[in-house]
Phi, psi and omega in degrees: 000128182302322181302321176291313179302328176292321176296325181293331183277348185292122177225016179230140184302314177301326174296317180302311180294328176296323177299310182312308187292335182284326184264340187225151172277100182292094183277174181301320186286319173298322182288329175297312180291330175296323180289320181300314181296318178294317183301303185283340169264012189311312182266011182267144181238152174275172182298338176285345184095349180288150169311132179302325193298340181301323178295312180292328179296318186294320178296319177296327178286335171291313177300325178284324178302326183264017172077030178297145176282180181305308179306313183297323177292315174302311183292329168303318183285327191259358194299334178254351185289321174299318186287320191250359178235181177281356178300127187261151182293326187296319182292316181296323176290328180290313187288311192254353179101167179289327185301308188292318180299313178295326177292317186293322180293321177294320182291319185291324179299322177304309190293333185287001186310322185288349182276343179302150176293131183260147166289119183296342182275349181255144173301149183288325180296314181295315181297312179305316179301309185294315173302316176301318174310301187297312181301321178300311188291322179294314179300327185278336176302329180277324182199109188290347173302334180298326178300315185289329178288314185299319179281343168293318175302313180294330184292317182291325177298324179292321186289338181244023186289346183296348185280347191267162169281164191305324182294315180294320180303312183291322178295312170304320182286322175302310181300320182296319180285335186257339184250301193284315183299321180289330174292324173295323177292317182291334171278000175080008186264084181300319187294333176279311180308309179305311182305309186301311183296313178297321176287318175299319180302311187303320180282317179290316179233077180299318182287320180291319180305312189293319178305311178295319176299313179303312179300310181300319178298307184303323176264012184298323180292305174300325179293309181309319180293323182289317176301313182301311184295320181289322176298322184291320174296315176297315185299317175299320182295315184292318187289331182278352183245025165106346177284142176265162180308313179280012180271338189213164175221138190239123172241147184232148176206158167259146187307147181286151183304317178293327169297322175293317183299317181292321176299316181304311181293321181291319188266357179066043185234161168281168187302323184297332182270002176285104185302298189269061178282332183259131181237140174241133178240119177255121186242119186239184187279319188218176185299313186296326185290329172308305179296332176287318174305304181309308180303312176308317180288312184292329177290332184258331179238161183275115174277145168269105192285332182292350178258008182281128177221135173245092182272010167283312176292317181235091182286154178288164187293335180273013176089352179299128171230122175193150172269118177252134176214159177230130195236149167264135170210114169058047178074358183258150176251128180237144174262133191241130174240137176228131183203168173268168182295327174290322179291323179297314181300313176306313184295322181285314193254345175062226184299331185288337183301331184277341173277308183295314181253354186054024177204225181105186176280209181285149172286137173305133184284124186260011186291340187293335182293334186260004181278351186260126186261091191296327182281345186258009180227150171290160184299330184286323180285317173309316181294317171305312184295309182297319184292321181301316187286326183279327196259353184280151170281149189264154160235161175244130176232165188240147169272169185295336172278006180083009178283138181262147183223130183263122180232154172286152180306138184095350178301156180244173186304323184293323176301318181295321187289322176290332169300323169294313180185145180297324177292331173296319179288320177300322180257008180295127184241332186210157183214149169234134174246120179057038185071008176256131176306140180216155177286146180295352176248024176278141184281144186264149174250157178300129181099343180302148173247116195244130172240131176253138177253129187251154174217126180306333185262015181302150182283150179302151185237022192297338179290350183261009184310319181286350183262344183269159180250338187269155175295326177296316180293319180294315180306314188289324181286328172291331175288323176300316179294318179296327179293313186294319179296318183290333170296313177295327179293320178305308181287324178291332179298317180295320179300313181303318183282322183300323177289326177297323184258018177048046178239161174280141190305317186288323177294321182297319179302316181298323180298315179303315178298315181294326180275003173073022178281118180296132184259343185298334172248020172297334182299336182301332184296341186285355181209001174239093191296327179299314179297330177296312177299321178295318177296315176299313179297321175301318180291318179301315177301313180300322184288323179306326196296134184053033173251155181269180185302317182306310181294329174292322177298321177291321178287338178287341180287342174281108175239123179281126182237157175258144180230130175258110176228121189059243184258015190226149171252121180252132173250116182207162181266353180237163184292147180232125182255337190208145175244135186234154172237142183260179187265004184285325185216158184234075180301131180266157182303129177105338184293160179279121186229167172211165185245140170255123186265137180198121174046060173060027178236146179232122176259120189270130177231156170288143184298337177267016179287132188290338179287320178302307189305315187288325176291332176286323175290332174283350183092009182304141179298132181236146177231146179289131176239138174235150171291143169287126177282093173290149179285327180223095187292154188252145177232153176244135177227139175241125189234138174260125182238156181296140186277069177213159182310127166101345188295316178287324180298323184297312186293320176296330181282332165301318182293312182300326179287345183249031172071029181258140178250106190279136186235347180199145179213128177234107191254140178073027173301324177220139179208140176226191192302326188243334190236144169238134178270126181242129174256130181238130175257129172209163185250150174195163173285144185306332189281343178272348193295318179303314186295314176301315177302314179292322174304310183298306178300329181280328192253347189222164172267104183271121174276321177207153179210112186221149176280126178297346181267355174305154181291334190248014185298338176293000000 
């Protein structure tokens, strides 16, 4: 876009001011904000050496270009003044009013993200990105205008990113692709989204970007010729069938570099194999004309019906409305978009179209901002849930009553149930898709009609957390899981204490009540050894009341000891010689576990194991079990590699570059004509494991990946 290219070239304060005057009606209040910005940023420079104030003026220009109101433009001009200078928010509020001050305050809170305390178990890069994500969304719940200013701020930073070092360029670009571009998408502002994606791609994957760019430049002339010829055919077709020249407009484009790259990655193809590089957009006056154009095109050219999508009848949540179809013409494939002029404005400017043009298509649905339960998740969990909700392509499914629900691609029936209502999801027992009986985990397709049958006695579904796609479903299943674990912990705590004092569990529960020992917090002893020791001593003290010396001596013999057996630490008042595992559950390292004690043996179970629940109900002796905390855990990975020179070296290099210390290697454990299976044992810090696993599963054919500390790794 010419506007963005012109902004990129600005390196003088006056040029920036001139740009602001071109795109905005500079009121007295805006002029006042401009004067404050110039005064307080006077001696500050950007990394490029330019006066710093150019940046807020350019951000304000972007906000104005997208139809931002007076308060937004003022906030854009002042968004760094409060944070980076001695100018106080109270003075700003008194001078410019609450509206501007609240926006600046929200923007300042977003920027303060790196001052938050970081979880040492998680990489700083992930946390700063995730915290930034959360701050933006929390600020936007109060006022979505803050998001528009913030993505405008990031856009100007991306336009001028060349001044920073390579490490900083990559870090900012990664955050841009993962955080800012998806939010621009949700706001429906495709012009900013596209610019952020392509510039982030340029800095993050320069070699891939250059390959695609070279290919497009090399084929520029033949592409332009093909598009011109196809446009002439479309024009002729429309004119022959009653359309006047001023009734429509036709635009053409070649797919953007980042869009091409994503398609190559998703499909596993080279750029030559990407079919729909060429695209035509037909813009008409009204909805009916869109369908007339579609009918004429499908009657004249061969459509690929699997690629047909009608976002006019079923708009996306961000307000996007366009008919998509793909056509064959003389062995060439063209992607076709058909929309009205209002829909075009809305697609380009999203939520800002309603400020800029006072009209446009549908406004983006902002309900997604309220779907995140910020206070109930660790920052890592929030990041994964929010990223999934924001970044996925959407499908639309129907209830039997015809209500529409937008879900991410890959969503299952249970996601739909929770989208309707939490109680529907919790009590879902059966489902029907298009009147055919279906599993609650069946993947949905756009256009499916889904009916849920509920039952108040439906079994809990917390084991399906990894199967659902939406943050709402995941949150509900996690809550269900926590409730179940808490119930098990309450019951097992009584059994644990009863066995330590050699009492029957029901009699011991009555004894605790008689002695006035509160039981509501006893569940803590199932995972907190210090609380367990304190509780035992507290019970002893209560028992000693009005007891003779012999009773005190007998109870003093009850001592809680720790026993290290294999990969576990077991706390018991009786000896432990052996740890066993049943076939009912397979606890992984780090899972919440308990032990069932019998004859100096402990059988380890996952806390959610049904067999464990039966043992607790029977009154079996329960003991606290912890995983041995190794300094550097070991992992085993089995990978299928091409049977050629250098393949194993490449794989080992990938591990070494990602903080892995390789301790074992078994090559050619299995071999056929083309592939060889290789077993590698490596050590790494726990905080790196998820990232390593993602990299390996994305780049290689992984047969098995396991933590050597898992109970069942043998």
